[in-house]
VMD Tcl script that builds the backbone (N, CA, C; Angstrom):
set m [mol new atoms 516]
animate dup $m
set s [atomselect $m all]
$s set {name element resname resid chain x y z} {
  {N N ASN 1 A 29.808 10.687 -27.397}
  {CA C ASN 1 A 29.745 9.340 -28.539}
  {C C ASN 1 A 29.402 10.669 -29.355}
  {N N HIS 2 A 28.860 11.752 -29.454}
  {CA C HIS 2 A 28.567 12.649 -30.459}
  {C C HIS 2 A 29.769 13.171 -30.848}
  {N N LEU 3 A 30.827 13.509 -30.507}
  {CA C LEU 3 A 32.132 13.333 -31.253}
  {C C LEU 3 A 32.695 12.121 -31.672}
  {N N ARG 4 A 32.355 11.230 -31.143}
  {CA C ARG 4 A 32.939 9.661 -31.361}
  {C C ARG 4 A 32.460 9.340 -32.544}
  {N N SER 5 A 30.963 9.652 -32.623}
  {CA C SER 5 A 30.433 9.474 -34.164}
  {C C SER 5 A 30.671 10.363 -35.561}
  {N N TRP 6 A 31.193 11.639 -35.308}
  {CA C TRP 6 A 31.897 12.433 -36.005}
  {C C TRP 6 A 32.995 11.806 -36.423}
  {N N LEU 7 A 34.110 11.570 -35.425}
  {CA C LEU 7 A 35.111 10.912 -36.074}
  {C C LEU 7 A 35.167 9.993 -36.773}
  {N N ALA 8 A 34.025 8.752 -36.267}
  {CA C ALA 8 A 33.931 7.890 -36.837}
  {C C ALA 8 A 33.874 7.852 -38.187}
  {N N TYR 9 A 33.021 8.954 -38.738}
  {CA C TYR 9 A 32.320 9.170 -40.008}
  {C C TYR 9 A 33.998 9.902 -40.552}
  {N N PHE 10 A 34.351 10.852 -40.595}
  {CA C PHE 10 A 35.570 10.998 -40.880}
  {C C PHE 10 A 36.459 10.462 -41.491}
  {N N PHE 11 A 36.406 9.493 -40.635}
  {CA C PHE 11 A 37.524 8.198 -40.685}
  {C C PHE 11 A 36.978 6.855 -41.653}
  {N N GLY 12 A 35.838 7.094 -42.322}
  {CA C GLY 12 A 35.031 5.749 -42.953}
  {C C GLY 12 A 34.747 4.759 -42.315}
  {N N ASN 13 A 34.701 4.953 -40.754}
  {CA C ASN 13 A 34.057 3.431 -40.180}
  {C C ASN 13 A 32.538 4.006 -40.046}
  {N N TYR 14 A 31.808 3.960 -41.215}
  {CA C TYR 14 A 30.337 4.109 -40.989}
  {C C TYR 14 A 29.318 3.533 -40.307}
  {N N GLU 15 A 29.758 2.018 -39.776}
  {CA C GLU 15 A 28.881 1.162 -39.354}
  {C C GLU 15 A 29.196 1.539 -37.859}
  {N N LEU 16 A 30.033 1.930 -37.413}
  {CA C LEU 16 A 30.538 2.392 -35.614}
  {C C LEU 16 A 29.867 4.026 -35.468}
  {N N ALA 17 A 29.982 4.636 -36.749}
  {CA C ALA 17 A 29.295 5.703 -36.319}
  {C C ALA 17 A 27.791 5.767 -36.144}
  {N N SER 18 A 26.981 4.985 -37.258}
  {CA C SER 18 A 25.934 4.684 -37.140}
  {C C SER 18 A 25.637 4.081 -35.594}
  {N N ARG 19 A 26.030 2.953 -34.968}
  {CA C ARG 19 A 25.899 2.433 -34.149}
  {C C ARG 19 A 26.054 3.651 -32.757}
  {N N LEU 20 A 26.835 4.281 -32.957}
  {CA C LEU 20 A 27.107 5.776 -31.820}
  {C C LEU 20 A 26.036 6.485 -32.256}
  {N N VAL 21 A 25.489 7.046 -33.119}
  {CA C VAL 21 A 24.617 7.879 -33.249}
  {C C VAL 21 A 23.106 7.293 -32.513}
  {N N GLY 22 A 23.138 5.930 -33.138}
  {CA C GLY 22 A 21.931 5.395 -32.588}
  {C C GLY 22 A 21.634 4.896 -30.798}
  {N N GLU 23 A 23.183 5.462 -30.200}
  {CA C GLU 23 A 22.879 5.119 -28.707}
  {C C GLU 23 A 22.494 6.493 -28.592}
  {N N ILE 24 A 23.145 7.358 -28.791}
  {CA C ILE 24 A 22.643 8.887 -28.578}
  {C C ILE 24 A 21.025 9.364 -28.828}
  {N N GLN 25 A 20.747 9.182 -29.604}
  {CA C GLN 25 A 19.094 8.945 -29.962}
  {C C GLN 25 A 18.256 8.074 -28.978}
  {N N GLY 26 A 18.942 6.947 -28.760}
  {CA C GLY 26 A 18.160 6.147 -27.758}
  {C C GLY 26 A 18.751 6.843 -25.793}
  {N N ASN 27 A 19.179 7.363 -25.806}
  {CA C ASN 27 A 19.414 7.861 -24.448}
  {C C ASN 27 A 19.206 9.447 -23.973}
  {N N ASN 28 A 18.740 9.923 -25.663}
  {CA C ASN 28 A 18.513 11.203 -25.290}
  {C C ASN 28 A 17.564 11.804 -26.332}
  {N N PRO 29 A 16.123 11.110 -26.539}
  {CA C PRO 29 A 15.653 11.490 -27.635}
  {C C PRO 29 A 14.500 13.009 -27.678}
  {N N THR 30 A 15.450 13.872 -28.326}
  {CA C THR 30 A 14.573 15.369 -28.089}
  {C C THR 30 A 14.363 16.208 -29.205}
  {N N THR 31 A 13.543 16.810 -29.569}
  {CA C THR 31 A 12.714 16.995 -30.577}
  {C C THR 31 A 13.071 19.023 -30.727}
  {N N GLN 32 A 13.863 19.400 -29.638}
  {CA C GLN 32 A 14.646 20.947 -29.908}
  {C C GLN 32 A 15.641 21.395 -30.675}
  {N N ALA 33 A 15.105 22.055 -31.583}
  {CA C ALA 33 A 16.552 22.295 -32.701}
  {C C ALA 33 A 17.515 23.162 -32.087}
  {N N THR 34 A 18.173 22.500 -31.331}
  {CA C THR 34 A 19.453 23.237 -30.488}
  {C C THR 34 A 20.496 22.773 -31.873}
  {N N PHE 35 A 21.806 23.430 -31.961}
  {CA C PHE 35 A 22.776 23.085 -32.566}
  {C C PHE 35 A 23.298 21.767 -32.135}
  {N N SER 36 A 23.348 21.191 -31.567}
  {CA C SER 36 A 23.924 19.704 -31.181}
  {C C SER 36 A 22.537 18.969 -32.207}
  {N N THR 37 A 21.417 19.054 -31.747}
  {CA C THR 37 A 20.628 18.042 -32.435}
  {C C THR 37 A 20.347 18.630 -33.723}
  {N N CYS 38 A 20.868 19.575 -34.187}
  {CA C CYS 38 A 21.116 19.991 -35.800}
  {C C CYS 38 A 22.406 19.198 -36.073}
  {N N SER 39 A 23.038 19.075 -35.304}
  {CA C SER 39 A 24.759 18.411 -36.019}
  {C C SER 39 A 24.264 16.858 -35.528}
  {N N LEU 40 A 23.606 16.655 -35.039}
  {CA C LEU 40 A 23.476 15.075 -35.145}
  {C C LEU 40 A 22.722 14.548 -36.377}
  {N N VAL 41 A 21.608 15.363 -36.962}
  {CA C VAL 41 A 20.876 15.585 -37.876}
  {C C VAL 41 A 21.995 15.320 -39.120}
  {N N PHE 42 A 22.358 16.055 -38.783}
  {CA C PHE 42 A 23.646 16.407 -40.292}
  {C C PHE 42 A 24.348 14.984 -40.130}
  {N N VAL 43 A 25.252 14.571 -38.969}
  {CA C VAL 43 A 26.293 13.708 -39.037}
  {C C VAL 43 A 25.293 12.282 -39.584}
  {N N GLU 44 A 23.913 11.892 -39.077}
  {CA C GLU 44 A 23.176 11.144 -39.321}
  {C C GLU 44 A 22.762 10.499 -40.528}
  {N N GLY 45 A 22.862 11.505 -41.129}
  {CA C GLY 45 A 22.486 12.209 -42.420}
  {C C GLY 45 A 23.374 11.663 -43.953}
  {N N LEU 46 A 24.358 12.157 -43.057}
  {CA C LEU 46 A 26.154 11.764 -44.156}
  {C C LEU 46 A 26.262 9.819 -43.674}
  {N N ILE 47 A 26.206 9.778 -42.812}
  {CA C ILE 47 A 26.527 8.567 -42.209}
  {C C ILE 47 A 25.315 7.640 -43.196}
  {N N SER 48 A 24.184 7.772 -43.086}
  {CA C SER 48 A 23.170 7.349 -43.602}
  {C C SER 48 A 23.441 7.299 -45.582}
  {N N SER 49 A 23.875 8.575 -45.815}
  {CA C SER 49 A 24.039 8.217 -47.265}
  {C C SER 49 A 25.023 7.798 -47.737}
  {N N ALA 50 A 25.712 7.562 -46.970}
  {CA C ALA 50 A 27.277 6.770 -47.091}
  {C C ALA 50 A 27.268 5.343 -47.356}
  {N N LEU 51 A 26.370 4.853 -46.188}
  {CA C LEU 51 A 26.148 3.455 -46.257}
  {C C LEU 51 A 24.987 3.054 -46.979}
  {N N ALA 52 A 24.217 3.796 -47.535}
  {CA C ALA 52 A 23.413 3.976 -49.200}
  {C C ALA 52 A 24.290 3.487 -50.301}
  {N N CYS 53 A 24.827 4.610 -50.502}
  {CA C CYS 53 A 25.922 4.143 -51.598}
  {C C CYS 53 A 26.711 2.958 -51.402}
  {N N LYS 54 A 26.968 2.420 -50.163}
  {CA C LYS 54 A 27.956 1.388 -49.947}
  {C C LYS 54 A 27.180 0.083 -49.984}
  {N N THR 55 A 25.580 0.045 -49.698}
  {CA C THR 55 A 25.333 -1.260 -49.243}
  {C C THR 55 A 23.887 -1.170 -49.831}
  {N N ASN 56 A 23.316 0.149 -51.155}
  {CA C ASN 56 A 22.226 0.291 -51.350}
  {C C ASN 56 A 20.954 -0.493 -50.684}
  {N N GLU 57 A 21.075 -0.259 -49.655}
  {CA C GLU 57 A 20.019 -0.889 -48.858}
  {C C GLU 57 A 19.058 0.377 -48.464}
  {N N ASN 58 A 17.452 -0.029 -49.070}
  {CA C ASN 58 A 16.711 1.217 -48.645}
  {C C ASN 58 A 16.779 1.698 -47.151}
  {N N LYS 59 A 16.901 0.766 -46.319}
  {CA C LYS 59 A 16.734 1.304 -44.720}
  {C C LYS 59 A 18.010 2.650 -44.401}
  {N N TRP 60 A 18.764 2.542 -45.242}
  {CA C TRP 60 A 19.908 3.682 -45.242}
  {C C TRP 60 A 19.216 5.100 -46.063}
  {N N LYS 61 A 18.669 4.502 -46.838}
  {CA C LYS 61 A 18.085 5.793 -47.836}
  {C C LYS 61 A 16.837 6.282 -47.306}
  {N N ASN 62 A 16.212 5.396 -46.328}
  {CA C ASN 62 A 15.681 5.890 -46.009}
  {C C ASN 62 A 15.301 7.207 -44.442}
  {N N LEU 63 A 16.604 6.847 -43.807}
  {CA C LEU 63 A 17.389 7.261 -42.958}
  {C C LEU 63 A 17.854 8.262 -43.255}
  {N N ALA 64 A 18.640 8.673 -44.520}
  {CA C ALA 64 A 19.106 9.636 -45.323}
  {C C ALA 64 A 18.149 11.172 -45.663}
  {N N PHE 65 A 16.784 10.042 -45.963}
  {CA C PHE 65 A 15.733 11.262 -46.299}
  {C C PHE 65 A 14.944 11.786 -45.145}
  {N N GLU 66 A 14.731 10.725 -44.238}
  {CA C GLU 66 A 14.635 11.560 -42.614}
  {C C GLU 66 A 15.209 12.658 -42.417}
  {N N SER 67 A 17.023 12.410 -42.759}
  {CA C SER 67 A 17.623 13.450 -42.187}
  {C C SER 67 A 17.379 14.615 -42.609}
  {N N ILE 68 A 17.271 14.239 -44.095}
  {CA C ILE 68 A 17.111 15.713 -45.243}
  {C C ILE 68 A 15.572 16.466 -44.574}
  {N N GLU 69 A 14.288 15.842 -44.496}
  {CA C GLU 69 A 13.545 16.373 -44.376}
  {C C GLU 69 A 13.658 17.123 -42.728}
  {N N LYS 70 A 14.170 16.447 -41.670}
  {CA C LYS 70 A 14.615 17.399 -40.755}
  {C C LYS 70 A 15.265 18.807 -40.878}
  {N N MET 71 A 16.059 18.552 -41.869}
  {CA C MET 71 A 17.328 19.477 -42.307}
  {C C MET 71 A 16.464 20.820 -42.802}
  {N N CYS 72 A 15.490 20.267 -43.654}
  {CA C CYS 72 A 14.669 21.282 -44.469}
  {C C CYS 72 A 14.248 22.333 -43.589}
  {N N HIS 73 A 13.709 21.686 -42.262}
  {CA C HIS 73 A 13.166 22.349 -41.190}
  {C C HIS 73 A 14.160 23.779 -40.700}
  {N N PHE 74 A 15.366 23.090 -40.277}
  {CA C PHE 74 A 16.181 24.006 -39.396}
  {C C PHE 74 A 17.163 24.796 -40.699}
  {N N ALA 75 A 17.138 24.297 -41.643}
  {CA C ALA 75 A 17.499 25.397 -42.935}
  {C C ALA 75 A 16.129 26.676 -43.147}
  {N N GLU 76 A 15.180 25.799 -43.105}
  {CA C GLU 76 A 13.818 27.345 -43.415}
  {C C GLU 76 A 14.306 28.200 -42.136}
  {N N HIS 77 A 14.512 28.167 -41.067}
  {CA C HIS 77 A 14.908 28.502 -40.020}
  {C C HIS 77 A 15.818 29.518 -39.639}
  {N N ALA 78 A 16.953 29.027 -40.278}
  {CA C ALA 78 A 17.883 29.627 -39.746}
  {C C ALA 78 A 19.211 29.192 -41.059}
  {N N PRO 79 A 18.676 29.793 -42.336}
  {CA C PRO 79 A 19.707 29.154 -43.359}
  {C C PRO 79 A 21.078 29.469 -43.176}
  {N N SER 80 A 21.437 30.702 -42.721}
  {CA C SER 80 A 22.992 30.806 -42.517}
  {C C SER 80 A 23.235 29.414 -41.818}
  {N N ASN 81 A 23.145 29.017 -40.870}
  {CA C ASN 81 A 23.585 27.971 -39.973}
  {C C ASN 81 A 23.233 26.416 -40.752}
  {N N TYR 82 A 22.692 26.263 -41.364}
  {CA C TYR 82 A 22.130 24.745 -42.154}
  {C C TYR 82 A 21.867 24.600 -43.437}
  {N N LEU 83 A 21.771 25.721 -44.170}
  {CA C LEU 83 A 21.500 25.437 -45.633}
  {C C LEU 83 A 22.637 24.781 -46.176}
  {N N HIS 84 A 23.784 24.925 -45.718}
  {CA C HIS 84 A 24.953 24.219 -46.588}
  {C C HIS 84 A 24.595 23.022 -46.187}
  {N N MET 85 A 23.700 22.738 -44.787}
  {CA C MET 85 A 24.271 21.038 -44.336}
  {C C MET 85 A 23.128 19.975 -45.452}
  {N N LEU 86 A 22.129 20.667 -45.364}
  {CA C LEU 86 A 20.879 20.685 -46.415}
  {C C LEU 86 A 21.510 20.356 -47.794}
  {N N LEU 87 A 22.117 21.212 -48.041}
  {CA C LEU 87 A 22.784 21.100 -49.697}
  {C C LEU 87 A 23.655 20.028 -49.964}
  {N N LEU 88 A 24.069 19.468 -48.767}
  {CA C LEU 88 A 25.052 18.349 -49.075}
  {C C LEU 88 A 24.809 17.328 -48.739}
  {N N LEU 89 A 23.306 17.339 -47.588}
  {CA C LEU 89 A 22.868 16.035 -47.842}
  {C C LEU 89 A 22.055 15.590 -49.285}
  {N N GLN 90 A 21.502 16.551 -49.854}
  {CA C GLN 90 A 20.578 16.717 -50.716}
  {C C GLN 90 A 21.807 16.130 -52.062}
  {N N ALA 91 A 22.883 16.498 -52.235}
  {CA C ALA 91 A 23.835 15.895 -52.862}
  {C C ALA 91 A 24.103 14.681 -52.393}
  {N N GLU 92 A 23.999 14.276 -51.183}
  {CA C GLU 92 A 24.570 12.821 -51.060}
  {C C GLU 92 A 23.674 11.995 -51.649}
  {N N SER 93 A 22.409 12.234 -51.328}
  {CA C SER 93 A 20.887 11.462 -51.500}
  {C C SER 93 A 21.116 11.247 -53.671}
  {N N SER 94 A 21.730 12.597 -53.983}
  {CA C SER 94 A 21.555 12.316 -55.178}
  {C C SER 94 A 22.564 11.373 -55.878}
  {N N VAL 95 A 23.652 11.118 -55.179}
  {CA C VAL 95 A 24.445 10.134 -55.578}
  {C C VAL 95 A 23.970 8.445 -55.597}
  {N N PHE 96 A 22.988 8.321 -54.274}
  {CA C PHE 96 A 22.505 7.300 -54.296}
  {C C PHE 96 A 21.784 6.673 -55.153}
  {N N LEU 97 A 20.652 7.814 -55.500}
  {CA C LEU 97 A 19.338 7.877 -56.231}
  {C C LEU 97 A 19.745 7.714 -57.993}
  {N N GLY 98 A 21.327 7.526 -58.321}
  {CA C GLY 98 A 21.781 7.996 -59.311}
  {C C GLY 98 A 21.656 8.941 -60.136}
  {N N GLU 99 A 21.680 10.182 -59.815}
  {CA C GLU 99 A 21.518 11.536 -60.330}
  {C C GLU 99 A 23.062 12.379 -60.264}
  {N N PRO 100 A 24.102 11.957 -61.168}
  {CA C PRO 100 A 25.308 12.450 -61.125}
  {C C PRO 100 A 25.190 14.056 -61.510}
  {N N ILE 101 A 24.162 14.583 -62.171}
  {CA C ILE 101 A 24.121 16.037 -62.332}
  {C C ILE 101 A 23.889 17.084 -61.401}
  {N N LEU 102 A 22.592 16.511 -60.712}
  {CA C LEU 102 A 22.281 16.875 -59.314}
  {C C LEU 102 A 23.212 16.571 -58.299}
  {N N ALA 103 A 23.978 15.989 -58.385}
  {CA C ALA 103 A 24.676 15.695 -57.164}
  {C C ALA 103 A 26.179 16.666 -57.273}
  {N N ALA 104 A 26.420 16.862 -58.481}
  {CA C ALA 104 A 27.601 17.385 -59.254}
  {C C ALA 104 A 27.391 18.894 -58.568}
  {N N LYS 105 A 26.067 19.303 -59.186}
  {CA C LYS 105 A 25.687 20.979 -58.632}
  {C C LYS 105 A 25.555 21.088 -57.069}
  {N N GLY 106 A 24.676 20.125 -56.346}
  {CA C GLY 106 A 24.376 19.995 -54.924}
  {C C GLY 106 A 26.008 20.164 -54.124}
  {N N TYR 107 A 27.017 19.660 -54.867}
  {CA C TYR 107 A 28.314 19.345 -53.947}
  {C C TYR 107 A 28.726 21.215 -54.398}
  {N N ASP 108 A 29.023 21.204 -55.020}
  {CA C ASP 108 A 29.395 22.889 -55.399}
  {C C ASP 108 A 28.493 23.691 -54.723}
  {N N ASN 109 A 27.124 23.541 -54.809}
  {CA C ASN 109 A 26.599 24.828 -53.663}
  {C C ASN 109 A 26.761 24.238 -52.106}
  {N N ALA 110 A 26.823 23.379 -51.759}
  {CA C ALA 110 A 27.060 23.153 -50.303}
  {C C ALA 110 A 28.507 23.752 -50.117}
  {N N ILE 111 A 29.428 23.507 -50.868}
  {CA C ILE 111 A 30.792 24.057 -50.741}
  {C C ILE 111 A 30.623 25.842 -50.621}
  {N N LYS 112 A 30.024 26.010 -51.565}
  {CA C LYS 112 A 29.660 27.760 -51.772}
  {C C LYS 112 A 29.176 28.515 -50.757}
  {N N ALA 113 A 28.031 27.535 -50.018}
  {CA C ALA 113 A 27.432 27.995 -48.805}
  {C C ALA 113 A 28.123 27.981 -47.562}
  {N N ALA 114 A 28.843 26.710 -47.437}
  {CA C ALA 114 A 29.649 26.791 -46.130}
  {C C ALA 114 A 30.695 27.688 -46.241}
  {N N GLY 115 A 30.815 27.940 -47.355}
  {CA C GLY 115 A 32.313 28.730 -47.198}
  {C C GLY 115 A 32.006 30.495 -46.772}
  {N N GLU 116 A 30.703 30.430 -47.500}
  {CA C GLU 116 A 30.013 31.832 -47.259}
  {C C GLU 116 A 29.745 32.120 -45.970}
  {N N ASN 117 A 29.428 31.068 -45.345}
  {CA C ASN 117 A 28.700 31.353 -43.747}
  {C C ASN 117 A 30.077 30.997 -42.493}
  {N N GLY 118 A 31.366 30.665 -43.391}
  {CA C GLY 118 A 32.145 30.249 -42.135}
  {C C GLY 118 A 32.165 28.985 -41.542}
  {N N PHE 119 A 31.890 27.834 -42.371}
  {CA C PHE 119 A 31.432 26.900 -41.821}
  {C C PHE 119 A 32.623 25.812 -42.235}
  {N N ILE 120 A 33.950 25.912 -42.321}
  {CA C ILE 120 A 35.638 25.508 -42.991}
  {C C ILE 120 A 35.325 24.072 -42.660}
  {N N GLN 121 A 34.803 23.755 -41.421}
  {CA C GLN 121 A 34.720 22.175 -41.361}
  {C C GLN 121 A 33.858 21.214 -42.512}
  {N N ASP 122 A 32.911 22.009 -42.750}
  {CA C ASP 122 A 31.732 21.265 -43.293}
  {C C ASP 122 A 32.092 21.932 -44.916}
  {N N GLN 123 A 32.468 22.564 -44.921}
  {CA C GLN 123 A 33.313 22.668 -46.545}
  {C C GLN 123 A 34.100 22.116 -46.710}
  {N N ALA 124 A 35.130 21.663 -45.681}
  {CA C ALA 124 A 35.920 20.216 -46.178}
  {C C ALA 124 A 35.382 19.051 -46.087}
  {N N ILE 125 A 34.035 18.860 -45.705}
  {CA C ILE 125 A 33.476 17.554 -45.687}
  {C C ILE 125 A 33.112 17.526 -47.001}
  {N N ALA 126 A 32.076 18.895 -47.475}
  {CA C ALA 126 A 32.020 18.805 -48.873}
  {C C ALA 126 A 32.901 18.252 -49.972}
  {N N TYR 127 A 33.822 19.188 -49.722}
  {CA C TYR 127 A 34.816 19.017 -50.919}
  {C C TYR 127 A 35.469 17.393 -50.807}
  {N N GLU 128 A 35.488 17.019 -49.837}
  {CA C GLU 128 A 35.994 15.513 -49.922}
  {C C GLU 128 A 35.033 14.732 -50.141}
  {N N ARG 129 A 33.680 15.107 -50.220}
  {CA C ARG 129 A 32.727 14.125 -50.720}
  {C C ARG 129 A 32.476 14.327 -52.104}
  {N N ALA 130 A 32.607 15.656 -52.586}
  {CA C ALA 130 A 32.614 15.618 -53.437}
  {C C ALA 130 A 33.627 15.016 -54.634}
  {N N GLY 131 A 35.085 15.263 -54.047}
  {CA C GLY 131 A 36.228 14.606 -54.556}
  {C C GLY 131 A 35.996 12.645 -54.782}
  {N N LEU 132 A 35.245 12.388 -53.510}
  {CA C LEU 132 A 34.908 10.670 -53.727}
  {C C LEU 132 A 33.684 10.560 -55.176}
  {N N PHE 133 A 32.776 11.460 -55.314}
  {CA C PHE 133 A 31.938 11.429 -56.430}
  {C C PHE 133 A 32.443 11.146 -57.505}
  {N N HIS 134 A 33.344 12.343 -57.728}
  {CA C HIS 134 A 34.366 12.600 -59.144}
  {C C HIS 134 A 35.213 11.346 -59.167}
  {N N LEU 135 A 35.570 11.071 -58.709}
  {CA C LEU 135 A 36.273 9.585 -58.347}
  {C C LEU 135 A 35.426 8.253 -58.960}
  {N N GLU 136 A 34.552 8.420 -58.293}
  {CA C GLU 136 A 33.670 7.451 -58.695}
  {C C GLU 136 A 33.095 7.259 -60.273}
  {N N GLN 137 A 33.329 8.689 -60.429}
  {CA C GLN 137 A 32.506 8.788 -61.775}
  {C C GLN 137 A 33.516 8.714 -62.985}
  {N N GLY 138 A 34.943 8.376 -62.515}
  {CA C GLY 138 A 36.173 8.490 -63.550}
  {C C GLY 138 A 36.298 9.873 -63.812}
  {N N ASN 139 A 36.393 10.697 -63.147}
  {CA C ASN 139 A 37.190 12.042 -63.400}
  {C C ASN 139 A 37.751 12.261 -62.631}
  {N N ASP 140 A 39.271 11.941 -62.636}
  {CA C ASP 140 A 40.468 11.854 -61.485}
  {C C ASP 140 A 40.587 13.143 -61.560}
  {N N SER 141 A 40.877 14.107 -62.898}
  {CA C SER 141 A 40.968 15.399 -62.769}
  {C C SER 141 A 40.137 16.361 -61.260}
  {N N MET 142 A 39.197 16.341 -61.922}
  {CA C MET 142 A 38.110 16.456 -60.920}
  {C C MET 142 A 38.053 16.311 -59.288}
  {N N ALA 143 A 38.437 14.948 -58.889}
  {CA C ALA 143 A 38.900 14.556 -57.895}
  {C C ALA 143 A 39.850 15.035 -57.423}
  {N N SER 144 A 41.045 15.174 -58.052}
  {CA C SER 144 A 42.204 15.461 -57.425}
  {C C SER 144 A 41.908 16.964 -57.025}
  {N N GLN 145 A 41.403 18.134 -57.859}
  {CA C GLN 145 A 40.730 19.504 -57.386}
  {C C GLN 145 A 40.170 19.572 -56.017}
  {N N TYR 146 A 38.955 18.547 -55.975}
  {CA C TYR 146 A 38.397 18.744 -54.980}
  {C C TYR 146 A 39.089 18.115 -53.921}
  {N N TYR 147 A 39.515 16.937 -53.665}
  {CA C TYR 147 A 40.758 16.451 -52.642}
  {C C TYR 147 A 41.767 17.450 -52.107}
  {N N GLY 148 A 42.333 17.843 -53.161}
  {CA C GLY 148 A 42.919 19.271 -52.718}
  {C C GLY 148 A 42.507 19.905 -52.163}
  {N N GLN 149 A 41.470 20.543 -51.985}
  {CA C GLN 149 A 40.798 21.808 -51.503}
  {C C GLN 149 A 40.345 21.184 -50.110}
  {N N ALA 150 A 39.940 19.904 -50.159}
  {CA C ALA 150 A 39.107 19.398 -48.850}
  {C C ALA 150 A 40.724 19.468 -47.878}
  {N N HIS 151 A 41.611 18.841 -48.394}
  {CA C HIS 151 A 42.833 18.624 -47.770}
  {C C HIS 151 A 43.173 20.276 -47.420}
  {N N ASN 152 A 43.327 21.075 -48.158}
  {CA C ASN 152 A 43.919 22.448 -47.133}
  {C C ASN 152 A 42.451 23.022 -46.250}
  {N N ALA 153 A 41.773 22.616 -46.335}
  {CA C ALA 153 A 40.190 23.199 -45.589}
  {C C ALA 153 A 40.120 22.667 -44.398}
  {N N TYR 154 A 40.950 21.226 -44.248}
  {CA C TYR 154 A 41.110 20.395 -43.069}
  {C C TYR 154 A 42.048 21.020 -42.617}
  {N N LEU 155 A 43.112 21.439 -43.004}
  {CA C LEU 155 A 44.359 21.905 -42.311}
  {C C LEU 155 A 43.655 23.365 -41.657}
  {N N LYS 156 A 43.096 24.091 -42.804}
  {CA C LYS 156 A 42.804 25.522 -42.178}
  {C C LYS 156 A 41.916 25.354 -40.942}
  {N N TRP 157 A 41.004 24.177 -40.658}
  {CA C TRP 157 A 40.244 23.647 -39.671}
  {C C TRP 157 A 41.141 23.202 -38.091}
  {N N GLY 158 A 42.163 23.213 -38.602}
  {CA C GLY 158 A 43.065 21.927 -37.776}
  {C C GLY 158 A 43.181 20.976 -37.616}
  {N N ALA 159 A 42.433 20.427 -38.501}
  {CA C ALA 159 A 42.252 18.548 -38.255}
  {C C ALA 159 A 43.597 17.845 -38.882}
  {N N LYS 160 A 44.335 18.238 -38.804}
  {CA C LYS 160 A 45.843 17.442 -39.690}
  {C C LYS 160 A 45.773 16.472 -39.461}
  {N N ARG 161 A 45.032 15.303 -38.531}
  {CA C ARG 161 A 45.262 14.037 -38.776}
  {C C ARG 161 A 44.328 13.588 -40.100}
  {N N LYS 162 A 43.195 14.390 -40.233}
  {CA C LYS 162 A 42.385 13.880 -41.130}
  {C C LYS 162 A 43.144 14.502 -42.354}
  {N N ALA 163 A 43.841 15.637 -42.520}
  {CA C ALA 163 A 44.321 16.185 -44.189}
  {C C ALA 163 A 45.489 15.119 -44.119}
  {N N ASP 164 A 46.132 14.444 -43.288}
  {CA C ASP 164 A 47.380 13.484 -43.354}
  {C C ASP 164 A 46.547 12.471 -43.835}
  {N N GLN 165 A 45.618 11.916 -43.717}
  {CA C GLN 165 A 44.445 10.788 -44.017}
  {C C GLN 165 A 44.182 10.837 -45.860}
  {N N LEU 166 A 43.623 12.251 -45.844}
  {CA C LEU 166 A 43.403 12.286 -47.466}
  {C C LEU 166 A 44.750 12.615 -47.982}
  {N N ARG 167 A 45.903 12.769 -47.559}
  {CA C ARG 167 A 47.188 13.030 -48.275}
  {C C ARG 167 A 47.171 11.559 -48.678}
  {N N LEU 168 A 47.467 10.413 -47.627}
  {CA C LEU 168 A 47.710 9.124 -47.673}
  {C C LEU 168 A 46.899 8.243 -48.702}
  {N N HIS 169 A 45.715 8.693 -48.974}
  {CA C HIS 169 A 44.515 8.155 -49.213}
  {C C HIS 169 A 44.045 8.139 -50.349}
  {N N CYS 170 A 43.943 9.342 -51.048}
  {CA C CYS 170 A 43.458 9.892 -52.052}
  {C C CYS 170 A 44.327 10.432 -52.977}
  {N N PRO 171 A 43.600 10.709 -54.458}
  {CA C PRO 171 A 44.580 11.101 -55.016}
  {C C PRO 171 A 44.310 12.643 -55.633}
  {N N PHE 172 A 45.466 13.246 -55.028}
  {CA C PHE 172 A 45.675 14.537 -55.877}
  {C C PHE 172 A 47.167 14.923 -55.381}
}
mol reanalyze $m
mol bondsrecalc $m
mol representation Tube
mol addrep $m
């Protein structure tokens, strides 16, 4: 279900992704900071942030903030592995909090940190989310640049279907 939650998130099915994360947490409550646990916190934060933007419901905002709090702990102890995740979650929360300047800076910082530490898949996600952010801000030119970078990063990672989806549905 962990990988299925990521796939659902990648292809925009946030409700299914949230349900899958809930099932994982219900079946395996753990507080250990394993990579799998941190990855689950990350995807839950991304899903919650996307749903907070979509619905403006406090339930999703609160879950996003909980993920940020957990990710702060992980990033404090292993910044090269988790700082970029924290930065992306913070950028996403800035969007639903209506802080576009912080969001734009947060996306750029997440992109840079993911790239510096070799997390091409997370860099691709950050590029894509930055593209969506700029598109929603009415900045089509910037959105196109970020979507193009996301497309290239997904291809570099080997996620051809995701890259194809971007090419079909996103302006770049």
